[in-house]
FIKOLPA-985749 format. One record per residue (C-alpha): residue in one letter; x, y negated, z negated. Coordinates in steps of 0.05 Angstrom, whole numbers, padded with zeros to 5 digits, always signed. Layout:
% FIKOLPA-985749
AXYZ;...
//
This chain:
% FIKOLPA-985749
X-00076-00065-00274;X-00019-00035-00240;X-00016-00026-00171;X-00027+00038-00139;X+00031+00032-00088;X+00077-00025-00074;X+00039-00031-00003;X-00032-00028-00035;X-00045-00102-00005;X-00052-00074+00064;X-00107-00029+00039;X-00135-00080+00003;X-00136-00116+00078;X-00179-00054+00105;X-00230-00057+00038;X-00279-00001+00042;X-00345-00005+00004;X-00401+00051-00028;X-00467+00053-00056;X-00497+00088-00113;X-00548+00144-00095;X-00587+00144-00159;X-00618+00084-00200;X-00560+00049-00237;X-00550+00053-00307;X-00469+00038-00302;X-00432+00008-00251;X-00371+00036-00211;X-00315-00010-00203;X-00279+00021-00140;X-00287+00020-00068;X-00284-00042-00040;X-00232-00063-00098;X-00163-00055-00123;X-00195+00001-00170;X-00213+00037-00105;X-00182+00097-00121;X-00172+00095-00195;X-00248+00076-00198;X-00274+00050-00269;X-00342+00072-00297;X-00375+00005-00324;X-00430+00016-00369;X-00500-00023-00348;X-00526-00057-00291;X-00462-00098-00273;X-00488-00163-00235;X-00407-00189-00233;X-00344-00170-00270;X-00284-00225-00272;X-00214-00207-00297;X-00161-00254-00306;X-00094-00237-00321;X-00042-00278-00378;X+00024-00266-00411;X+00007-00233-00464;X+00040-00263-00539;X+00051-00244-00607;X+00016-00282-00656;X+00008-00251-00738;X+00021-00189-00708;X-00025-00180-00651;X-00024-00190-00578;X-00065-00256-00549;X-00067-00295-00478;X-00010-00338-00467;X-00008-00377-00398;X-00046-00344-00342;X-00004-00312-00285;X+00011-00335-00230;X+00011-00290-00162;X+00089-00293-00163;X+00081-00269-00237;X+00038-00220-00228;X+00081-00193-00158;X+00133-00190-00201;X+00112-00141-00255;X+00074-00104-00194;X-00001-00108-00213;X-00066-00137-00186;X-00095-00202-00176;X-00139-00239-00212;X-00204-00216-00186;X-00285-00222-00183;X-00321-00166-00159;X-00404-00174-00145;X-00447-00124-00151;X-00530-00110-00124;X-00581-00090-00165;X-00564-00015-00140;X-00496-00016-00157;X-00464-00037-00088;X-00404-00075-00082;X-00424-00139-00044;X-00372-00178-00051;X-00292-00180-00074;X-00247-00237-00086;X-00178-00259-00110;X-00169-00322-00146;X-00108-00361-00173;X-00088-00404-00224;X-00128-00463-00204;X-00191-00424-00202;X-00186-00435-00112;X-00213-00367-00082;X-00159-00338-00037;X-00186-00284-00002;X-00262-00241-00009;X-00283-00181+00022;X-00357-00199+00044;X-00416-00138+00057;X-00486-00132+00059;X-00515-00065+00042;X-00569-00039+00088;X-00606+00026+00065;X-00547+00047+00025;X-00495+00032+00082;X-00459-00017+00099;X-00460-00041+00175;X-00401-00089+00169;X-00353-00111+00121;X-00326-00182+00136;X-00256-00201+00108;X-00239-00279+00086;X-00171-00315+00078;X-00175-00379+00044;X-00245-00388+00058;X-00244-00372+00138;X-00266-00306+00172;X-00196-00276+00202;X-00226-00195+00212;X-00276-00157+00203;X-00296-00081+00192;X-00329-00024+00218;X-00352+00026+00160;X-00352+00101+00175;X-00397+00157+00144;X-00395+00227+00147;X-00468+00271+00144;X-00465+00268+00063;X-00481+00189+00062;X-00392+00172+00044;X-00350+00136+00069;X-00290+00173+00114;X-00254+00116+00151;X-00261+00049+00170;X-00234+00006+00239;X-00207-00062+00220;X-00217-00117+00280;X-00191-00187+00290;X-00239-00242+00305;X-00225-00227+00384;X-00251-00150+00371;X-00183-00127+00380;X-00173-00056+00340;X-00110-00075+00286;X-00115-00006+00241;X-00153+00043+00229;X-00161+00083+00159;X-00187+00161+00141;X-00212+00175+00084;X-00217+00258+00061;X-00265+00270-00002;X-00274+00337-00044;X-00360+00328-00030;X-00368+00297-00098;X-00345+00228-00071;X-00277+00229-00104;X-00234+00214-00053;X-00167+00262-00051;X-00129+00226+00008;X-00127+00162+00051;X-00084+00142+00115;X-00072+00083+00154;X-00054+00076+00220;X-00035+00019+00266;X-00074+00001+00337;X-00047+00053+00374;X-00053+00115+00332;X+00011+00114+00306;X+00016+00122+00224;X+00036+00074+00181;X+00034+00110+00108;X-00015+00156+00063;X-00042+00163-00018;X-00054+00231-00028;X-00096+00244-00100;X-00107+00296-00146;X-00165+00300-00189;X-00192+00338-00249;X-00251+00364-00266;X-00287+00299-00290;X-00263+00256-00222;X-00207+00225-00263;X-00151+00208-00206;X-00090+00242-00254;X-00035+00241-00193;X-00016+00194-00141;X+00036+00213-00087;X+00041+00149-00031;X+00083+00175+00033;X+00112+00128+00084;X+00098+00138+00169;X+00145+00194+00166;X+00112+00229+00109;X+00170+00217+00059;X+00154+00215-00009;X+00162+00137-00036;X+00115+00127-00084;X+00083+00171-00146;X+00043+00153-00203;X+00010+00200-00262;X-00043+00177-00300;X-00064+00198-00377;X-00132+00183-00394;X-00155+00182-00469;X-00220+00217-00502;X-00269+00166-00470;X-00237+00169-00404;X-00201+00093-00404;X-00135+00091-00370;X-00082+00086-00424;X-00021+00109-00390;X+00010+00102-00315;X+00076+00129-00306;X+00101+00115-00239;X+00172+00123-00210;X+00193+00049-00210;X+00155+00038-00282;X+00116+00053-00344;X+00046+00021-00362;X+00010+00035-00430;X-00057+00000-00448;X-00090-00022-00508;X-00158-00037-00503;X-00165-00094-00551;X-00240-00116-00553;X-00308-00088-00524;X-00378-00114-00504;X-00440-00092-00523;X-00448-00046-00472;X-00373-00004-00490;X-00337-00045-00422;X-00272-00067-00440;X-00264-00141-00454;X-00187-00154-00476;X-00130-00109-00455;X-00060-00123-00476;X-00015-00076-00421;X+00065-00067-00446;X+00114-00052-00394;X+00167-00006-00402;X+00177-00008-00478;X+00153-00087-00483;X+00203-00106-00429;X+00137-00147-00403;X+00076-00155-00443;X+00011-00163-00390;X-00053-00189-00433;X-00110-00183-00384;X-00187-00217-00407;X-00259-00194-00368;X-00317-00228-00367;X-00387-00187-00338;X-00461-00211-00319;X-00512-00166-00328;X-00583-00157-00289;
//
């Protein structure tokens, strides 16, 4: 999946997470993942979802997976990394990993929900703790920010989130330890809760990135048109719960073609 912005990697380090307040018949792949600001609704009580990216190749008129993409390959097309998201039985994300072509976990975000909230969130790099986060909630129970600390408990970054009262996030801001703004993102939401427009601004509030999203009648993302590329998505295979298993991304009218594959486990 295309990254929301070219500076998304910083946002991934300040990962946040949220729980669902109702018994789940669906699971949200959103906060705490690379899908934080283009959340995807998964059908069923998902235990884990694993997403792996390959170069797409054509055979007998069909797109199939070729070689697995390296992190360098994924960066070259501005794509998210291979990932595994783990959820508890209440639909709350509890761990999020990125892995490489050798199936080695590169980094992990790990949290444990207590009474619907996370007291803390740890970031591990190659298996070693390197940072932790405090999550900030409002009276409605939504996350409105996070503070990132190193292992010596020195503040590194602050994140401030704005929502519309319905769980849809409309603004994301990052500040350094002195309070200086680093960048921000603004999201336009339609009446179905879908993110239609993403605008990213630098520290001087100058627009540096914009992505306009298009969805089909099922609510699946089918196009991302940004200021540096256009991604068109074709869903090739679904599982029995209606969650996609195979997806082809056609980038810039075929300049690049990516094949994404998902594996699910359910409770």
